[in-house]
C-alpha positions as CSV (number, residue, x, y, z in Angstrom):
1,X,17.6,-17.5,6.7
2,X,21.3,-18.3,7.7
3,X,21.4,-15.5,10.2
4,X,22.1,-16.4,13.7
5,X,19.7,-15.8,16.5
6,X,20.7,-12.6,18.4
7,X,21.3,-12.7,22.2
8,X,19.7,-9.4,22.5
9,X,16.5,-8.1,20.4
10,X,15.1,-4.8,20.0
11,X,11.5,-5.1,21.1
12,X,8.8,-3.9,18.6
13,X,6.9,-2.0,21.3
14,X,5.8,1.7,21.1
15,X,6.3,4.4,23.9
16,X,3.3,6.7,25.0
17,X,4.1,9.0,22.4
18,X,3.7,6.3,19.7
19,X,7.5,6.0,18.9
20,X,9.7,3.0,19.2
21,X,11.7,3.0,22.3
22,X,14.2,0.0,21.8
23,X,13.6,-1.9,24.8
24,X,15.8,-4.9,24.8
25,X,14.2,-8.4,24.6
26,X,16.2,-11.1,26.1
27,X,15.8,-14.8,26.2
28,X,13.3,-15.2,29.2
29,X,11.1,-12.7,27.5
30,X,11.3,-14.4,24.2
31,X,10.3,-17.5,25.8
32,X,7.3,-15.7,27.1
33,X,6.2,-14.6,23.8
34,X,6.6,-18.1,22.5
35,X,4.6,-19.4,25.2
36,X,1.8,-16.7,24.5
37,X,2.0,-17.5,20.9
38,X,1.1,-21.3,21.7
39,X,-1.8,-20.3,23.9
40,X,-3.2,-18.0,21.1
41,X,-2.7,-20.6,18.4
42,X,-4.4,-23.3,20.6
43,X,-7.5,-21.0,21.2
44,X,-10.7,-21.4,19.5
45,X,-10.2,-18.5,17.1
46,X,-7.1,-19.8,15.6
47,X,-6.6,-23.6,15.9
48,X,-9.0,-24.6,13.2
49,X,-7.3,-22.4,10.6
50,X,-3.8,-23.5,9.3
51,X,-3.4,-20.3,7.2
52,X,-3.9,-17.7,10.2
53,X,-1.8,-19.8,12.4
54,X,0.9,-20.4,9.8
55,X,1.1,-16.4,9.2
56,X,1.1,-15.6,12.9
57,X,3.7,-18.1,14.1
58,X,5.9,-17.1,11.1
59,X,5.9,-13.3,11.8
60,X,6.5,-13.9,15.6
61,X,9.2,-16.4,15.2
62,X,10.9,-14.1,12.4
63,X,10.8,-11.2,14.8
64,X,12.2,-13.0,17.8
65,X,14.9,-14.2,15.5
66,X,15.9,-10.7,14.6
67,X,14.5,-10.7,11.1
68,X,11.7,-8.4,11.5
69,X,13.1,-6.1,8.7
70,X,12.4,-8.8,6.3
71,X,8.8,-9.1,7.0
72,X,7.3,-7.9,3.7
73,X,4.5,-9.0,1.6
74,X,6.5,-10.8,-1.0
75,X,8.5,-12.7,1.6
76,X,5.7,-13.9,3.4
77,X,3.8,-15.0,0.2
78,X,6.8,-17.0,-0.7
79,X,7.8,-18.5,2.7
80,X,4.2,-19.0,4.1
81,X,1.9,-19.4,1.3
82,X,4.4,-21.1,-1.2
83,X,4.0,-18.3,-4.0
84,X,6.7,-18.0,-6.6
85,X,9.4,-15.4,-5.7
86,X,8.2,-13.2,-8.7
87,X,4.5,-13.4,-8.1
88,X,2.3,-10.6,-8.6
89,X,1.1,-8.9,-5.3
90,X,-1.0,-6.5,-7.2
91,X,-3.4,-9.5,-8.2
92,X,-2.8,-12.0,-5.5
93,X,-3.8,-10.4,-2.2
94,X,-3.4,-13.6,-0.1
95,X,-1.1,-12.1,2.5
96,X,-3.0,-9.0,3.0
97,X,-6.3,-10.7,3.3
98,X,-4.9,-13.4,5.8
99,X,-3.1,-10.7,7.6
100,X,-6.5,-8.7,8.0
101,X,-8.3,-11.8,9.2
102,X,-5.4,-12.5,11.7
103,X,-5.7,-8.8,13.2
104,X,-9.3,-9.2,13.6
105,X,-9.0,-12.7,15.3
106,X,-6.2,-11.3,17.8
107,X,-8.5,-8.7,18.7
108,X,-11.2,-11.3,19.1
109,X,-9.0,-13.5,21.4
110,X,-8.0,-10.5,23.8
111,X,-11.6,-9.7,24.0
112,X,-12.5,-12.8,25.9
113,X,-12.9,-12.4,29.8
114,X,-9.7,-12.9,31.9
115,X,-7.2,-11.9,28.9
116,X,-6.4,-8.4,30.2
117,X,-3.3,-9.6,32.2
118,X,-1.8,-11.6,29.6
119,X,1.1,-10.7,27.4
120,X,-0.3,-9.1,24.3
121,X,0.8,-9.9,20.6
122,X,-0.5,-7.2,18.2
123,X,0.1,-6.8,14.5
124,X,-0.7,-3.0,13.5
125,X,-2.5,-2.0,10.5
126,X,-0.1,-1.4,7.6
127,X,2.6,-3.7,9.1
128,X,3.5,-7.2,9.4
129,X,5.9,-6.9,12.2
130,X,4.1,-7.9,15.7
131,X,4.3,-6.0,18.6
132,X,4.6,-7.3,22.1
133,X,3.1,-5.6,25.2
134,X,4.3,-7.2,28.6
135,X,1.9,-7.2,31.4
136,X,4.5,-5.6,33.9
137,X,3.8,-2.5,35.7
138,X,6.2,0.4,34.8
139,X,6.5,4.0,35.5
140,X,7.0,6.2,32.5
141,X,10.8,6.1,33.4
142,X,12.4,4.0,36.1
143,X,12.5,0.2,36.9
144,X,9.4,-2.0,37.4
145,X,7.6,-2.1,40.6
146,X,7.0,-5.7,41.6
147,X,4.7,-6.5,44.5
148,X,6.0,-9.1,47.0
149,X,4.8,-12.7,46.3
150,X,3.5,-12.9,50.1
151,X,3.1,-9.7,51.7
152,X,4.8,-9.4,55.2
153,X,3.4,-7.3,57.8
154,X,5.5,-6.5,60.9
155,X,4.2,-6.1,64.4
156,X,4.4,-2.3,65.0
157,X,4.3,0.0,68.1
158,X,1.3,1.9,68.8
159,X,2.0,5.7,68.3
160,X,-1.1,8.0,69.2
161,X,-3.3,5.2,69.0
162,X,-2.5,4.1,65.4
163,X,-0.3,1.3,64.0
164,X,2.5,2.0,61.4
165,X,1.6,0.9,58.1
166,X,4.8,0.8,56.0
167,X,2.8,-1.1,53.4
168,X,0.8,2.0,52.8
169,X,3.1,3.8,50.7
170,X,3.9,0.7,48.6
171,X,0.1,0.5,47.9
172,X,0.1,4.1,46.8
173,X,3.2,3.5,44.3
174,X,1.5,0.4,43.1
175,X,-1.8,2.2,42.4
176,X,0.0,5.2,40.7
177,X,2.0,2.7,38.6
178,X,-1.2,1.2,37.5
179,X,-3.0,4.5,36.4
180,X,0.3,5.4,34.4
181,X,0.3,2.2,32.8
182,X,-3.5,2.3,31.9
183,X,-2.9,6.1,30.6
184,X,0.1,4.6,28.3
185,X,-1.9,1.6,27.0
186,X,-4.7,4.0,26.0
187,X,-2.2,6.0,24.0
188,X,-0.8,2.8,22.7
189,X,-3.8,1.5,21.4
190,X,-4.5,4.8,19.2
191,X,-3.3,5.7,15.9
192,X,0.5,6.0,15.7
193,X,1.1,7.7,12.2
194,X,-0.3,10.9,10.5
195,X,-1.8,8.6,8.0
196,X,-3.6,6.5,10.5
197,X,-4.8,9.5,12.4
198,X,-6.5,11.0,9.3
199,X,-8.1,7.9,8.4
200,X,-8.8,6.8,12.0
201,X,-12.7,7.5,12.0
202,X,-13.1,5.5,8.6
203,X,-11.1,2.4,9.5
204,X,-12.5,2.3,13.0
205,X,-15.9,1.8,11.5
206,X,-17.5,-1.7,11.0
207,X,-19.1,-0.7,8.0
208,X,-17.6,-0.6,4.2
209,X,-16.8,2.6,2.9
210,X,-18.8,4.2,0.1
211,X,-17.0,6.0,-2.6
212,X,-18.8,8.4,-5.1
213,X,-17.3,10.5,-7.6
214,X,-18.4,13.3,-10.1
215,X,-19.8,12.4,-13.3
216,X,-22.1,13.5,-16.2
217,X,-25.5,13.3,-14.5
218,X,-27.9,10.5,-14.2
219,X,-28.3,7.7,-16.8
220,X,-31.2,8.0,-19.2
221,X,-33.1,5.1,-20.3
222,X,-31.4,3.6,-23.5
223,X,-33.3,4.4,-26.6
224,X,-33.8,1.6,-29.1
225,X,-31.9,3.6,-31.9
226,X,-29.0,4.4,-30.0
227,X,-25.9,2.3,-30.8
228,X,-23.8,0.6,-28.5
229,X,-20.9,3.0,-29.4
230,X,-23.0,5.9,-29.1
231,X,-24.4,5.0,-25.7
232,X,-20.7,4.4,-24.4
233,X,-19.9,7.9,-25.2
234,X,-23.1,9.7,-23.4
235,X,-21.8,12.1,-20.7
236,X,-22.9,10.1,-17.7
237,X,-20.5,7.3,-18.9
238,X,-17.5,9.6,-18.6
239,X,-15.1,10.2,-15.8
240,X,-12.3,12.6,-15.5
241,X,-8.9,11.2,-15.7
242,X,-7.8,12.9,-12.6
243,X,-10.7,11.8,-10.6
244,X,-9.9,8.2,-11.6
245,X,-6.1,8.7,-10.4
246,X,-7.5,10.2,-7.1
247,X,-9.7,7.0,-6.9
248,X,-6.9,4.7,-7.5
249,X,-4.9,6.2,-4.8
250,X,-8.0,5.9,-2.5
251,X,-8.6,2.4,-3.3
252,X,-5.0,1.4,-3.1
253,X,-4.8,2.8,0.5
254,X,-8.1,1.0,1.5
255,X,-7.0,-2.1,0.1
256,X,-3.7,-2.1,1.9
257,X,-5.6,-1.7,5.2
258,X,-8.0,-4.4,4.3
259,X,-11.1,-2.0,4.5
260,X,-13.9,-3.1,2.4
261,X,-15.4,-0.7,0.1
262,X,-18.0,-0.1,-2.8
263,X,-17.8,2.4,-5.5
264,X,-20.9,4.3,-6.8
265,X,-19.8,5.4,-10.3
266,X,-21.7,8.6,-10.4
267,X,-22.5,11.1,-7.9
268,X,-25.9,11.4,-9.5
269,X,-26.6,7.7,-8.6
270,X,-25.5,8.2,-4.9
271,X,-28.7,8.5,-2.8
272,X,-29.1,10.0,0.6
273,X,-29.8,6.6,2.0
274,X,-26.4,5.4,0.4
275,X,-24.6,8.0,2.5
276,X,-26.2,6.7,5.7
277,X,-25.0,3.2,5.3
278,X,-21.4,3.7,6.5
279,X,-18.5,6.2,6.0
280,X,-18.2,7.8,2.7
281,X,-15.7,9.6,0.4
282,X,-16.5,12.1,-2.0
283,X,-14.3,12.8,-5.1
284,X,-14.5,15.9,-7.0
285,X,-16.3,19.2,-6.6
286,X,-17.8,21.1,-9.5
287,X,-18.8,17.8,-11.1
288,X,-20.2,16.2,-7.7
289,X,-23.4,17.8,-6.3
290,X,-22.9,15.9,-3.0
291,X,-19.4,17.8,-2.4
292,X,-21.2,21.1,-2.8
293,X,-24.1,20.2,-0.6
294,X,-22.0,19.0,2.2
295,X,-19.3,21.6,2.1
296,X,-22.0,24.6,1.8
297,X,-22.3,24.8,5.6
298,X,-18.6,24.5,6.6
299,X,-16.0,27.0,7.1
300,X,-14.4,26.3,3.6
301,X,-16.7,25.7,0.6
302,X,-17.0,25.8,-3.0
303,X,-18.8,28.8,-4.9
304,X,-19.5,29.1,-8.6
305,X,-18.6,32.6,-10.1
306,X,-18.6,34.0,-13.5
307,X,-16.3,32.0,-15.7
308,X,-15.3,29.6,-12.9
309,X,-15.2,28.9,-9.2
310,X,-13.6,29.7,-5.9
311,X,-13.0,28.4,-2.6
312,X,-14.8,30.6,0.1
313,X,-13.5,31.0,3.6
314,X,-16.7,31.9,5.8
315,X,-14.3,33.9,8.3
316,X,-12.7,35.9,5.5
317,X,-15.2,35.9,2.7
318,X,-13.8,38.7,0.8
319,X,-10.7,36.5,0.0
320,X,-11.0,35.7,-3.9
321,X,-7.3,34.4,-4.1
322,X,-8.5,30.8,-4.2
323,X,-10.2,30.7,-7.5
324,X,-10.2,29.4,-10.9
325,X,-11.0,31.2,-14.4
326,X,-11.9,28.6,-16.6
327,X,-11.4,31.0,-19.7
328,X,-7.8,31.3,-18.8
329,X,-5.7,29.5,-21.6
330,X,-4.3,26.2,-20.6
331,X,-0.7,27.4,-21.6
332,X,-1.1,30.2,-18.9
333,X,-3.0,28.4,-16.2
334,X,-0.5,27.6,-13.2
335,X,-2.5,26.9,-10.2
336,X,-5.4,24.9,-9.0
337,X,-7.2,24.8,-5.5
338,X,-8.7,22.0,-3.4
339,X,-10.5,21.1,-0.2
340,X,-9.6,18.1,1.9
341,X,-12.4,17.5,4.5
342,X,-12.9,14.8,7.1
343,X,-16.2,15.5,9.1
344,X,-18.9,13.8,11.0
345,X,-21.7,14.8,8.8
346,X,-24.7,15.6,11.1
347,X,-27.2,14.8,8.3
348,X,-26.1,11.4,7.4
349,X,-24.6,10.8,11.0
350,X,-21.5,9.3,9.4
351,X,-17.9,10.3,8.7
352,X,-17.4,12.1,5.4
353,X,-14.0,12.4,3.5
354,X,-14.1,14.9,0.8
355,X,-11.3,15.1,-1.9
356,X,-12.1,17.8,-4.1
357,X,-10.4,20.5,-6.4
358,X,-12.0,23.5,-8.2
359,X,-10.5,21.8,-11.4
360,X,-9.2,18.2,-12.0
361,X,-5.6,18.9,-10.9
362,X,-6.6,19.9,-7.4
363,X,-8.6,16.9,-7.2
364,X,-5.4,14.9,-8.1
365,X,-3.4,16.8,-5.5
366,X,-6.0,16.1,-2.8
367,X,-6.0,12.4,-3.6
368,X,-2.2,12.4,-3.2
369,X,-2.4,14.5,0.1
370,X,-4.7,12.1,1.7
371,X,-2.9,8.8,0.5
372,X,0.6,9.6,1.6
373,X,2.1,9.9,5.0
374,X,4.5,12.5,3.7
375,X,2.0,14.9,3.0
376,X,-0.1,14.1,6.1
377,X,2.6,14.8,8.5
378,X,2.2,18.5,7.4
379,X,-1.2,18.5,8.8
380,X,-0.2,16.5,11.8
381,X,2.5,19.2,12.7
382,X,-0.6,21.8,13.0
383,X,-3.0,19.7,14.8
384,X,-4.1,19.6,18.2
385,X,-3.9,16.6,20.4
386,X,-6.0,13.7,19.6
387,X,-7.2,15.2,16.3
388,X,-8.1,11.9,14.9
389,X,-11.6,12.6,16.7
390,X,-12.0,16.0,15.5
391,X,-13.6,17.4,12.5
392,X,-10.8,18.8,9.9
393,X,-10.8,20.7,6.7
394,X,-7.8,21.6,4.8
395,X,-7.2,24.0,1.9
396,X,-4.4,23.1,-0.5
397,X,-3.0,24.5,-3.8
398,X,-1.0,22.8,-6.3
399,X,1.1,24.4,-9.1
400,X,0.1,23.5,-12.7
401,X,3.0,23.2,-15.2
402,X,2.2,22.1,-18.9
403,X,-1.2,20.8,-17.7
404,X,0.3,18.6,-14.9
405,X,-0.1,19.0,-11.3
406,X,2.6,19.3,-8.7
407,X,2.6,18.2,-5.1
408,X,0.0,19.6,-2.8
409,X,0.8,22.6,-0.6
410,X,-1.3,23.4,2.7
411,X,-2.6,26.7,2.7
412,X,-5.2,26.8,5.6
413,X,-6.4,24.4,8.1
414,X,-9.4,24.4,10.6
415,X,-10.1,22.0,13.3
416,X,-13.3,21.6,15.4
């Protein structure tokens, strides 16, 4: 508010590598965006909802006015939905909820026949800043190639019985530009950040995510002589604090992306049928039998050993460095290990994400690893192209000081 409209604006557009390329957006292009916005808002997927239309109009107009940097959840909540300036975004999810519906409705709008050639307005996952993709044909570098409105063909002399066709090379150039544009658009449509690449198979699924964490076995039938207090303290009612913190990191990530999920409060209560319903996340290792089962055939897996457990590398089975001796005094215990895994499980035919440490400190570090861009960039730097569509396992360690875990460190990575 109070900021003058700029005469030149940096267009929120990505290049073929997923980076912002800072293309200037001038007034004629801004008017094209506004015209397209009105077309979208008048469509059947938007015109009957004031909430969706208001949010989309607001973020587009703010971006065109050079205020994209101010498009935060709280600002939108105050300006669009009339919330107080100090409202609690942790309990009031109106902006995240409506933004998720806006993203889905934009996708629905552009799925209709004949929309492929229109200027495209998108709002990427995890951001409220819209992106504008113009339907112009461009080479990777160089000016746009515009075909003449009315192609003119001049009479050409006959040489060796064949006419000169000067338009031939122009047609070839236009076709080449179209191919390059289509390749670029495929890249643009893919995940941009390391966080998005890791979670791509999960977020691209239409099914809710199932989350299962380790616990103290199955629930017994309550006996008549057991008090409420005694029942509450039975082993199956317990959850490790580190598992709970890893769960909090995970659910926060899913909520920020408007991805539906459900929690099964004990691994023992998770059936194989549950795992077949959609993508799933397993938290914990030695207290989660599903984790032990699903990693048993992978390169990195868990193995119980006398007085503790270790992570086994099938390509180097003699490596005993990644192990924990549970008889170690806590004052001398200084390192835990974990496996982070994202695979297409052949048994359930679903994407499985495993966040599991030998001890609770490893599980906590693994939960932090999969929930933060800064950590997943380390994985991205070691990954092959298009690794969002591959299986991946990561072995990490975390230093333990005074019974508290430190940041995750990548020890080994395997893609296939």
